C-alpha positions as CSV (number, residue, x, y, z in Angstrom):
1,M,-0.1,-0.1,0.0
2,T,1.5,3.3,-0.6
3,Q,0.5,6.9,1.1
4,N,-1.0,9.4,-1.2
5,T,0.9,12.6,0.0
6,Q,-1.3,15.3,-1.9
7,E,-3.8,14.9,1.0
8,A,-2.8,17.5,3.5
9,V,-3.9,17.7,7.2
10,T,-6.8,19.8,7.0
11,V,-7.2,20.6,11.2
12,G,-3.6,21.9,12.9
13,V,-2.9,21.4,16.3
14,G,-4.6,24.6,18.3
15,A,-7.3,24.8,15.7
16,A,-10.9,24.4,15.9
17,V,-12.3,21.4,15.0
18,P,-15.3,21.3,12.8
19,N,-18.2,19.1,14.0
20,F,-18.3,15.4,12.7
21,V,-21.0,12.9,13.0
22,M,-20.3,9.1,12.6
23,D,-22.6,6.0,12.9
24,T,-20.8,3.7,15.6
25,Y,-20.9,0.2,17.0
26,D,-21.3,0.4,20.7
27,P,-19.7,-3.0,22.5
28,Q,-20.8,-1.9,25.6
29,A,-24.7,-1.6,24.6
30,G,-24.2,-4.3,22.0
31,A,-26.2,-1.9,19.2
32,F,-25.7,0.8,16.9
33,G,-25.7,4.2,17.4
34,K,-24.3,7.8,16.5
35,V,-21.2,10.0,17.5
36,S,-20.8,13.8,17.2
37,L,-18.0,15.8,18.2
38,E,-20.9,18.5,19.0
39,G,-22.4,16.0,21.8
40,L,-19.1,15.4,23.4
41,I,-17.9,19.0,23.7
42,K,-21.6,19.5,25.2
43,E,-20.5,17.0,27.4
44,K,-17.4,18.5,28.3
45,K,-15.6,15.5,27.3
46,W,-12.1,15.1,25.7
47,T,-12.4,13.4,22.5
48,V,-9.5,10.8,21.6
49,L,-10.1,9.7,18.0
50,V,-7.8,6.7,17.0
51,F,-7.9,5.9,13.4
52,Y,-6.8,2.5,11.9
53,P,-6.5,0.7,8.5
54,A,-9.0,-1.8,8.5
55,D,-11.0,-4.5,10.5
56,F,-9.8,-7.9,10.0
57,T,-6.2,-7.1,9.6
58,F,-3.0,-8.0,11.7
59,V,-1.6,-4.9,13.7
60,C,-4.9,-3.2,14.2
61,P,-6.7,-5.7,16.8
62,T,-3.2,-5.6,19.1
63,E,-3.7,-1.6,19.1
64,L,-7.2,-2.0,19.8
65,A,-6.8,-4.4,22.7
66,D,-4.0,-2.1,24.0
67,Y,-6.6,0.6,24.0
68,G,-9.1,-1.2,25.7
69,R,-6.9,-1.9,28.6
70,K,-6.5,1.6,29.0
71,Y,-10.2,3.0,28.5
72,D,-11.0,3.2,31.9
73,E,-8.1,5.6,32.6
74,L,-8.8,7.7,30.0
75,R,-12.6,8.1,31.1
76,K,-11.3,9.0,34.5
77,M,-9.8,11.8,33.1
78,G,-13.0,13.1,31.7
79,A,-11.8,11.4,28.0
80,E,-13.9,9.2,25.4
81,L,-12.3,7.0,23.3
82,I,-13.3,6.4,19.7
83,S,-11.8,4.2,17.1
84,V,-11.9,5.2,13.5
85,S,-11.9,3.1,10.2
86,T,-13.4,3.3,6.8
87,D,-15.3,0.0,7.4
88,T,-18.8,-0.1,8.0
89,M,-20.7,-0.5,11.6
90,Y,-21.7,-3.6,10.7
91,T,-18.0,-5.1,9.8
92,H,-16.9,-3.6,12.9
93,L,-19.7,-5.7,14.8
94,A,-18.6,-8.9,12.9
95,W,-14.9,-8.2,13.5
96,K,-15.6,-7.6,17.5
97,S,-17.3,-10.8,17.8
98,A,-15.0,-12.8,15.8
99,E,-11.6,-11.3,17.1
100,K,-10.6,-12.6,20.4
101,L,-8.1,-9.9,21.0
102,L,-11.3,-7.4,20.9
103,Q,-13.1,-9.0,23.8
104,D,-12.2,-6.2,26.3
105,V,-13.0,-3.3,24.2
106,R,-16.1,-1.2,25.2
107,Y,-15.5,1.9,23.5
108,P,-17.3,3.1,20.5
109,M,-16.0,2.2,17.3
110,A,-17.1,4.3,14.6
111,A,-17.8,4.1,10.9
112,D,-16.1,6.3,7.9
113,P,-16.9,4.5,4.8
114,T,-16.9,7.7,2.9
115,G,-13.5,8.8,4.2
116,K,-15.0,12.3,5.2
117,V,-13.8,12.3,8.8
118,S,-10.5,10.6,8.0
119,R,-9.8,13.4,5.2
120,L,-10.4,16.2,7.7
121,F,-7.6,14.7,9.9
122,G,-5.2,14.3,6.9
123,V,-5.1,10.6,7.3
124,Y,-6.9,8.9,4.4
125,D,-5.0,7.5,1.7
126,E,-6.7,7.8,-1.6
127,S,-4.9,5.1,-3.2
128,S,-6.3,2.3,-1.1
129,G,-9.4,3.9,0.6
130,L,-8.0,3.2,4.1
131,A,-6.7,5.5,7.1
132,L,-3.2,5.8,8.4
133,R,-2.9,5.3,11.9
134,G,-3.7,8.5,13.3
135,T,-4.3,9.8,17.0
136,F,-5.8,12.9,17.8
137,V,-6.8,14.5,21.0
138,I,-9.5,17.3,20.9
139,N,-10.3,19.3,24.1
140,P,-13.6,20.0,25.6
141,E,-13.4,23.4,23.7
142,G,-13.4,21.5,20.6
143,K,-9.6,22.2,19.6
144,L,-7.0,20.1,18.4
145,A,-4.7,19.5,21.6
146,S,-2.7,16.8,19.7
147,S,-1.8,15.0,16.6
148,E,0.1,12.1,15.7
149,V,0.1,9.9,12.3
150,N,2.3,6.6,11.9
151,F,2.0,4.6,8.6
152,Y,0.4,1.4,8.5
153,N,3.4,-1.1,9.7
154,V,3.9,0.3,12.9
155,G,1.6,-0.1,16.0
156,R,1.3,2.8,18.6
157,N,1.4,2.9,22.3
158,A,-1.8,3.3,24.7
159,D,0.6,3.9,27.6
160,E,2.2,7.3,25.8
161,L,-1.5,7.8,24.5
162,V,-2.5,8.1,28.3
163,R,0.5,10.0,29.1
164,K,-0.1,12.8,26.5
165,V,-4.1,12.8,27.7
166,A,-2.9,13.3,31.2
167,A,-0.4,16.3,30.1
168,N,-3.3,18.0,28.3
169,V,-5.6,17.6,31.1
170,Y,-3.2,18.9,33.6
171,L,-1.9,21.8,31.5
172,S,-5.6,23.1,30.8
173,K,-5.9,23.4,34.6
174,H,-2.6,25.1,34.8
175,P,-2.0,26.9,32.0
176,S,1.4,28.7,33.1
177,E,3.2,25.4,33.3
178,A,4.8,23.0,30.8
179,C,5.4,19.4,30.8
180,P,9.0,18.4,30.2
181,A,9.6,15.2,28.1
182,N,8.7,11.9,29.6
183,W,6.5,13.8,32.1
184,T,3.8,12.0,34.2
185,L,1.0,12.7,36.5
186,G,2.8,13.9,39.8
187,A,6.1,14.6,38.2
188,K,7.8,18.3,38.0
189,T,6.6,20.7,35.3
190,L,8.3,24.0,34.3
191,K,7.4,27.3,34.6
192,P,8.6,29.3,31.3
193,G,9.9,32.7,31.7
194,A,13.0,34.8,32.2
195,A,14.5,32.9,35.1
196,L,14.3,29.6,33.5
197,V,16.3,30.4,30.5
198,G,19.7,28.3,30.8
199,K,18.5,26.9,34.0
200,V,16.3,24.2,32.9
201,Y,18.4,21.3,34.5
202,E,18.6,23.2,37.7
203,A,15.0,23.8,37.8
204,L,14.6,19.9,37.2
205,Q,16.6,19.2,40.3
206,Q,14.7,21.2,42.7
207,K,12.0,19.3,44.8
């Protein structure tokens, strides 16, 4: 599979994300439904979209299972995780029923068969009709806070997603601070300013 590089990311980090609506298969309810960004914003949720190439493939179930392991942790932070592919909601149901790796998946599985939402985030591959492995975090105000895109053959890490969501949630409440590399909840943050210039090492040593 080859990526079509003509598709550019429509929504950039820091920009407002246009509303979108997708059909879903909800494993918890065992039913079909819909999800919209507008609805999630009304609920003051952090929205985490994880795009993947296709159901009934190979790396994808390992990723979705990994996200399932962290779903409760994300929800406790006020986030809703939604997986997205260009399959239909009916295919999601069939895959969820067949693949044992997905037995603990409880988050909504969204369908984007026309590629409209995938194009919005710049992950749609026109040559294959599939989505690249894109991870996007949208804050409760509807702005894109984080963006990551991998090619088809590289799986992602749910622990890193949790770390990034935790950092964004923390910084939304402490806007004067910044999170250094490998920051985890409870670790030391930085307070940018003139006194910190050239003194980051010293600041990190302070308790």
